[in-house]
C-alpha positions as CSV (number, residue, x, y, z in Angstrom):
1,X,25.4,-0.5,-29.1
2,X,29.0,0.7,-28.4
3,X,29.3,2.6,-31.8
4,X,25.9,4.2,-31.2
5,X,26.9,5.5,-27.8
6,X,30.3,6.8,-29.0
7,X,28.9,8.4,-32.1
8,X,26.3,10.3,-30.0
9,X,28.4,11.7,-27.2
10,X,26.0,14.6,-26.6
11,X,23.6,12.1,-25.1
12,X,26.1,11.0,-22.4
13,X,25.5,14.2,-20.5
14,X,22.0,15.0,-19.0
15,X,18.8,13.0,-18.5
16,X,18.6,11.5,-22.0
17,X,22.1,10.2,-21.7
18,X,21.4,8.4,-18.4
19,X,19.0,6.1,-20.0
20,X,21.5,5.2,-22.7
21,X,24.3,4.9,-20.2
22,X,22.3,2.4,-18.1
23,X,22.1,0.1,-21.2
24,X,25.8,0.4,-22.0
25,X,28.3,-2.3,-21.1
26,X,30.2,-1.4,-17.9
27,X,33.5,-0.7,-19.8
28,X,31.9,1.8,-22.1
29,X,30.0,3.4,-19.3
30,X,32.9,3.8,-17.0
31,X,35.0,5.3,-19.8
32,X,32.3,7.8,-20.6
33,X,31.7,8.6,-16.9
34,X,35.4,9.2,-16.3
35,X,35.4,11.8,-19.0
36,X,32.1,13.5,-17.9
37,X,30.4,14.7,-14.8
38,X,28.2,11.7,-14.2
39,X,30.8,9.8,-12.2
40,X,29.8,8.9,-8.6
41,X,31.8,11.0,-6.2
42,X,32.1,8.0,-3.8
43,X,32.9,4.6,-5.3
44,X,32.1,2.7,-2.1
45,X,29.0,3.5,-0.1
46,X,28.1,2.2,3.4
47,X,24.4,1.5,3.6
48,X,23.1,0.4,7.0
49,X,20.2,-2.0,7.5
50,X,18.2,-3.6,10.3
51,X,17.6,-7.4,10.2
52,X,14.2,-7.4,8.5
53,X,12.7,-8.9,5.3
54,X,12.4,-5.4,3.8
55,X,16.2,-4.9,3.8
56,X,16.2,-7.2,0.8
57,X,16.6,-4.7,-2.1
58,X,19.6,-3.1,-0.4
59,X,21.2,-6.5,0.2
60,X,20.4,-7.9,-3.2
61,X,21.8,-4.7,-4.9
62,X,25.1,-5.6,-3.4
63,X,24.9,-9.4,-3.6
64,X,23.7,-9.5,-7.3
65,X,26.1,-6.6,-8.1
66,X,23.5,-4.3,-9.5
67,X,25.7,-1.6,-7.9
68,X,28.5,-2.3,-10.3
69,X,26.4,-1.2,-13.3
70,X,26.2,2.3,-11.9
71,X,29.9,2.6,-10.9
72,X,29.6,2.0,-7.1
73,X,30.1,-0.7,-4.5
74,X,27.5,-1.0,-1.8
75,X,28.7,-2.2,1.6
76,X,25.6,-3.4,3.4
77,X,26.2,-3.0,7.2
78,X,24.1,-4.7,9.8
79,X,22.9,-2.4,12.6
80,X,21.6,-3.2,16.1
81,X,18.7,-0.7,16.4
82,X,17.0,2.2,14.7
83,X,18.6,4.6,17.2
84,X,22.0,3.4,16.1
85,X,21.0,3.9,12.4
86,X,19.8,7.4,13.2
87,X,23.1,8.3,15.0
88,X,25.3,6.9,12.3
89,X,23.4,8.8,9.6
90,X,23.6,12.0,11.5
91,X,27.4,11.7,12.2
92,X,28.2,10.3,8.8
93,X,29.4,6.8,9.7
94,X,26.8,5.6,7.3
95,X,26.3,7.1,3.9
96,X,22.7,6.0,3.7
97,X,20.4,3.4,5.3
98,X,17.4,1.1,5.0
99,X,15.4,3.1,7.4
100,X,11.9,4.0,8.8
101,X,10.2,6.7,6.9
102,X,9.1,8.5,10.0
103,X,12.6,8.3,11.5
104,X,14.0,10.5,8.7
105,X,11.2,13.0,9.2
106,X,11.7,13.0,13.0
107,X,15.4,13.8,12.6
108,X,14.6,16.5,10.0
109,X,12.1,18.1,12.4
110,X,14.2,17.7,15.5
111,X,12.1,15.1,17.3
112,X,13.4,11.7,18.3
113,X,17.0,12.9,18.4
114,X,19.3,15.7,17.2
115,X,18.0,17.9,14.3
116,X,19.7,17.6,10.9
117,X,18.4,18.2,7.4
118,X,17.7,14.8,5.9
119,X,16.7,13.2,2.6
120,X,14.5,10.4,1.4
121,X,15.9,9.1,-2.0
122,X,13.3,6.4,-2.6
123,X,10.8,4.1,-0.9
124,X,12.1,0.6,-0.5
125,X,8.9,-1.3,0.0
126,X,5.2,-1.2,0.6
127,X,3.2,-3.4,3.0
128,X,4.5,-6.5,4.9
129,X,4.5,-5.5,8.5
130,X,2.0,-6.7,11.2
131,X,0.8,-6.4,14.8
132,X,1.3,-9.5,16.9
133,X,-0.6,-10.2,20.1
134,X,0.6,-12.7,22.8
135,X,-1.0,-16.1,23.3
136,X,-1.8,-14.8,26.9
137,X,-4.1,-12.3,25.4
138,X,-5.7,-15.0,23.2
139,X,-6.3,-17.1,26.4
140,X,-8.1,-14.1,27.8
141,X,-10.3,-13.9,24.7
142,X,-8.6,-11.0,22.9
143,X,-8.2,-12.2,19.3
144,X,-9.2,-9.1,17.3
145,X,-9.5,-5.4,17.8
146,X,-13.0,-5.4,19.4
147,X,-12.2,-8.1,22.0
148,X,-8.8,-6.4,22.7
149,X,-10.6,-3.1,23.4
150,X,-13.0,-4.9,25.7
151,X,-10.1,-6.5,27.6
152,X,-8.2,-3.2,27.9
153,X,-11.4,-1.4,29.1
154,X,-11.7,-3.8,32.1
155,X,-8.4,-2.4,33.5
156,X,-7.4,-5.6,35.2
157,X,-3.8,-4.6,34.7
158,X,-1.7,-2.3,32.5
159,X,-1.2,-3.8,29.0
160,X,2.1,-3.1,27.2
161,X,2.7,-2.8,23.5
162,X,6.0,-2.4,21.7
163,X,7.0,-0.4,18.6
164,X,10.5,-0.1,17.1
165,X,11.2,3.7,17.2
166,X,9.1,6.6,18.6
167,X,8.7,8.5,15.3
168,X,8.8,5.4,13.0
169,X,6.4,3.5,10.9
170,X,5.6,0.7,13.4
171,X,4.7,3.2,16.1
172,X,2.3,4.9,13.7
173,X,0.7,1.7,12.5
174,X,0.3,0.5,16.1
175,X,-1.2,3.8,17.3
176,X,-3.4,4.1,14.3
177,X,-4.8,0.6,14.7
178,X,-5.3,0.8,18.5
179,X,-7.1,4.2,18.0
180,X,-9.3,2.7,15.4
181,X,-10.4,0.2,18.0
182,X,-11.1,3.0,20.5
183,X,-7.9,2.4,22.5
184,X,-5.8,5.5,23.2
185,X,-2.2,4.4,22.8
186,X,-1.0,7.3,25.0
187,X,-3.5,6.8,27.8
188,X,-5.1,3.4,27.9
189,X,-2.0,1.2,27.4
190,X,1.8,1.5,27.9
191,X,4.0,1.7,24.8
192,X,7.7,0.9,24.8
193,X,10.5,0.8,22.2
194,X,12.2,-2.5,21.3
195,X,14.6,-3.2,18.4
196,X,13.0,-5.5,15.8
197,X,15.2,-8.6,16.3
198,X,14.5,-8.5,20.0
199,X,10.7,-8.5,19.8
200,X,10.2,-12.2,19.9
201,X,12.5,-12.8,22.9
202,X,10.9,-10.0,24.8
203,X,7.4,-11.3,24.2
204,X,8.5,-14.8,25.2
205,X,9.5,-13.6,28.7
206,X,6.4,-11.5,29.1
207,X,7.8,-8.0,28.6
208,X,4.9,-7.0,26.4
209,X,1.4,-8.1,25.3
210,X,1.7,-7.1,21.7
211,X,4.0,-5.4,19.2
212,X,4.2,-3.9,15.7
213,X,7.2,-4.8,13.7
214,X,8.3,-5.8,10.2
215,X,8.7,-9.4,9.0
216,X,9.9,-12.0,9.7
217,X,9.4,-11.2,13.4
218,X,5.6,-11.6,13.3
219,X,5.7,-15.0,11.6
220,X,8.6,-16.0,13.9
221,X,6.2,-15.5,16.9
222,X,3.6,-17.8,15.3
223,X,6.2,-20.5,14.5
224,X,7.6,-20.3,18.1
225,X,4.0,-20.5,19.4
226,X,4.1,-17.4,21.5
227,X,1.8,-15.1,19.6
228,X,-0.5,-14.5,16.6
229,X,-1.1,-11.9,13.9
230,X,-4.1,-9.7,14.8
231,X,-3.8,-7.5,11.8
232,X,-1.4,-6.9,8.9
233,X,-0.3,-3.4,8.1
234,X,-1.6,-3.7,4.5
235,X,-5.0,-4.2,6.2
236,X,-4.5,-0.8,7.9
237,X,-3.4,0.9,4.6
238,X,-3.1,-1.0,1.3
239,X,0.3,-0.3,-0.3
240,X,1.4,1.9,2.6
241,X,4.8,3.5,2.6
242,X,7.3,1.7,4.8
243,X,11.1,1.7,4.7
244,X,13.1,4.2,2.6
245,X,16.6,4.8,1.4
246,X,17.4,7.6,3.7
247,X,20.5,9.8,4.0
248,X,21.4,13.3,5.1
249,X,20.9,16.4,3.0
250,X,24.7,17.1,3.3
251,X,25.4,13.7,1.7
252,X,23.2,14.4,-1.3
253,X,24.7,18.0,-1.7
254,X,28.2,16.6,-1.8
255,X,27.5,13.4,-3.7
256,X,24.5,13.8,-6.1
257,X,25.8,11.3,-8.6
258,X,26.4,8.8,-5.9
259,X,22.9,9.3,-4.5
260,X,21.5,8.7,-8.0
261,X,23.7,5.6,-8.5
262,X,22.6,4.1,-5.2
263,X,18.9,4.7,-6.0
264,X,19.2,3.3,-9.5
265,X,21.0,0.1,-8.2
266,X,18.4,-0.5,-5.6
267,X,15.6,0.1,-8.1
268,X,17.1,-2.6,-10.2
269,X,17.3,-4.9,-7.2
270,X,13.6,-4.3,-6.3
271,X,12.6,-4.9,-9.9
272,X,14.5,-8.2,-9.9
273,X,13.0,-9.4,-6.5
274,X,9.4,-8.7,-7.7
275,X,10.0,-10.3,-11.1
276,X,9.3,-13.9,-10.1
277,X,8.5,-16.3,-7.2
278,X,11.9,-18.0,-7.8
279,X,13.7,-14.6,-7.3
280,X,11.8,-14.1,-4.1
281,X,12.8,-17.6,-3.0
282,X,16.4,-16.8,-3.7
283,X,16.2,-13.5,-1.9
284,X,14.7,-15.2,1.2
285,X,17.5,-17.8,1.2
286,X,20.1,-15.0,0.9
287,X,18.8,-12.6,3.5
288,X,18.1,-15.5,6.0
289,X,21.8,-16.0,6.5
290,X,23.6,-14.9,9.7
291,X,25.1,-11.9,7.9
292,X,21.7,-10.4,7.3
293,X,18.4,-11.4,9.1
294,X,19.8,-14.5,10.8
295,X,16.7,-16.7,10.9
296,X,15.3,-19.8,9.0
297,X,14.5,-19.3,5.4
298,X,11.0,-20.7,5.8
299,X,10.2,-18.0,8.4
300,X,10.9,-15.4,5.8
301,X,9.7,-16.9,2.5
302,X,6.1,-17.7,3.3
303,X,5.0,-14.1,3.9
304,X,7.4,-12.8,1.3
305,X,5.4,-14.9,-1.2
306,X,2.1,-13.7,0.3
307,X,1.3,-17.0,2.0
308,X,-0.1,-16.0,5.3
309,X,-1.2,-17.9,8.4
310,X,-2.4,-15.8,11.4
311,X,-1.7,-18.4,14.2
312,X,-5.4,-18.7,14.9
313,X,-6.2,-21.2,12.1
314,X,-6.8,-18.8,9.2
315,X,-4.6,-19.2,6.1
316,X,-4.8,-17.0,3.0
317,X,-2.9,-15.7,0.0
318,X,-2.4,-12.0,0.4
319,X,-2.2,-10.1,-2.9
320,X,-1.1,-7.0,-0.9
321,X,2.0,-8.7,0.6
322,X,5.4,-7.0,0.7
323,X,6.2,-5.3,-2.6
324,X,9.6,-4.0,-3.6
325,X,8.9,-2.6,-7.0
326,X,5.4,-3.0,-8.5
327,X,6.3,-1.3,-11.8
328,X,8.0,1.5,-9.9
329,X,4.8,2.4,-7.9
330,X,6.5,1.3,-4.7
331,X,9.6,3.4,-5.0
332,X,8.5,6.9,-5.9
333,X,8.9,9.2,-2.9
334,X,5.4,10.6,-2.9
335,X,5.1,13.9,-1.1
336,X,1.9,12.8,0.5
337,X,3.6,9.8,2.1
338,X,6.1,12.0,3.9
339,X,3.3,14.4,4.9
340,X,1.2,11.6,6.4
341,X,3.9,10.7,8.9
342,X,4.1,14.3,10.1
343,X,0.3,14.4,10.6
344,X,0.5,11.4,12.8
345,X,3.5,12.8,14.7
346,X,1.4,15.9,15.4
347,X,-1.6,13.8,16.3
348,X,0.4,11.9,19.0
349,X,2.1,15.0,20.4
350,X,5.5,14.3,19.1
351,X,5.3,17.5,17.1
352,X,4.0,20.4,19.3
353,X,3.0,22.6,16.4
354,X,1.9,22.1,12.8
355,X,4.9,22.2,10.5
356,X,4.7,23.4,6.9
357,X,3.8,19.9,5.8
358,X,4.2,20.4,2.0
359,X,7.4,22.5,2.3
360,X,9.0,19.9,4.6
361,X,8.0,17.0,2.3
362,X,9.4,18.9,-0.8
363,X,12.7,19.4,1.1
364,X,13.1,15.8,2.4
365,X,11.7,13.7,-0.5
366,X,14.3,14.2,-3.3
367,X,12.1,13.7,-6.3
368,X,14.8,15.3,-8.5
369,X,17.3,12.6,-7.6
370,X,14.7,9.8,-7.9
371,X,13.7,10.9,-11.4
372,X,17.3,10.9,-12.6
373,X,17.8,7.4,-11.1
374,X,14.5,6.2,-12.6
375,X,15.6,7.4,-16.0
376,X,18.9,5.5,-15.6
377,X,17.2,2.3,-14.5
378,X,14.4,2.6,-17.1
379,X,11.6,2.9,-14.4
380,X,8.3,4.6,-15.2
381,X,7.2,7.6,-13.2
382,X,3.7,8.2,-11.7
383,X,1.6,11.0,-13.1
384,X,1.5,12.9,-9.8
385,X,3.8,13.6,-6.8
386,X,0.8,13.0,-4.5
387,X,-1.4,9.9,-4.0
388,X,-4.5,9.2,-1.9
389,X,-5.7,6.2,0.2
390,X,-8.5,5.1,2.5
391,X,-7.3,3.7,5.7
392,X,-8.8,1.0,8.0
393,X,-11.0,3.5,9.8
394,X,-12.6,4.7,6.5
395,X,-10.8,8.1,6.6
396,X,-9.3,9.2,3.3
397,X,-5.8,10.8,3.2
398,X,-5.1,12.8,0.1
399,X,-2.7,15.5,1.4
400,X,-4.9,18.4,0.4
401,X,-5.4,19.8,3.9
402,X,-2.8,18.1,6.2
403,X,-3.5,20.5,9.2
404,X,-7.2,19.8,9.1
405,X,-6.6,16.0,8.7
406,X,-4.1,15.9,11.7
407,X,-6.6,17.7,13.9
408,X,-9.6,15.6,12.8
409,X,-9.0,12.5,14.9
410,X,-11.2,11.8,17.9
411,X,-8.5,9.7,19.5
412,X,-5.3,11.7,19.9
413,X,-2.6,12.5,22.5
């Protein structure tokens, strides 16, 4: 292998070379990188994360040293809230982050904080979030969407639901699901913002009746006997986009090789996690520690393996549980995924006017960087930059007419 690489130096530069370099031993690769232009501009990168199961590929890229293969060291830094992640990405304290898809678009469009050009390098996971309702609602007979809508319609009191960030994924799943039940999230109930690790404690003291968050904070509510899962997000949209590796456009402009190296290392980590149940078990044990999610391993591992209980007596194996790789289908930054979040931000009045949906998605979702990283990591690419899906209300999203789609919903702000 060494002789082959040194005798074909022309392959070291450019896309073809990246595939070869990924297979080369670290010593050979670093020597070649040092002589060429592929070397990461930053050797050490600070990647923020929030204590959630879906931070796993960022954490495991560092713990299992997938980062070393690409000439970088990932420092995974635990953050307190999505607002903190946003601020640190904007001011450069973080190089990149495990972050909500819609948060990156919110910053890019100047909603939910200061405006700054942003970048999505890859998707980190599909699926694996949920909406939890309190046991107090269960006692009032609200155990599904229909019975919740009936309870809210009685207007006995104001019901409060929490999401994790106004422009983020959990806000959009919560609003989409409530609206599909005929509940207007902007008018019929109160919505508040709560950081993910604080959801369970806030429900315990009665600050909200329901919330949408990532795992393990839905399963934790069941184990602590304060709530139940009314719907999983994969039931709202199978294989939906969720967290991304997000950064600023400035960072990518100054550090394109580093951006590619980070993406490739996390692709390797996601591939490793999804490769076996034992790898998922090891991942759950690692991220459960105090440094990361700070909860019991068994709270994380059940849903990570797709073994669900809803807290109402139903148990099932979910083939659409959280995925980190799925042969690369998880990670590609589809333009339609970014566009969808903008359509919902327009639907709920966060965006006052229609943006140029496709142009914004092409600017934010750095498919060019992703393709280079996928080549280096040996990950296949999809045939198209767009994809389609049918959501829980039967409406199909395909990205062909985002303005018409955004304006088509009966329930809106």
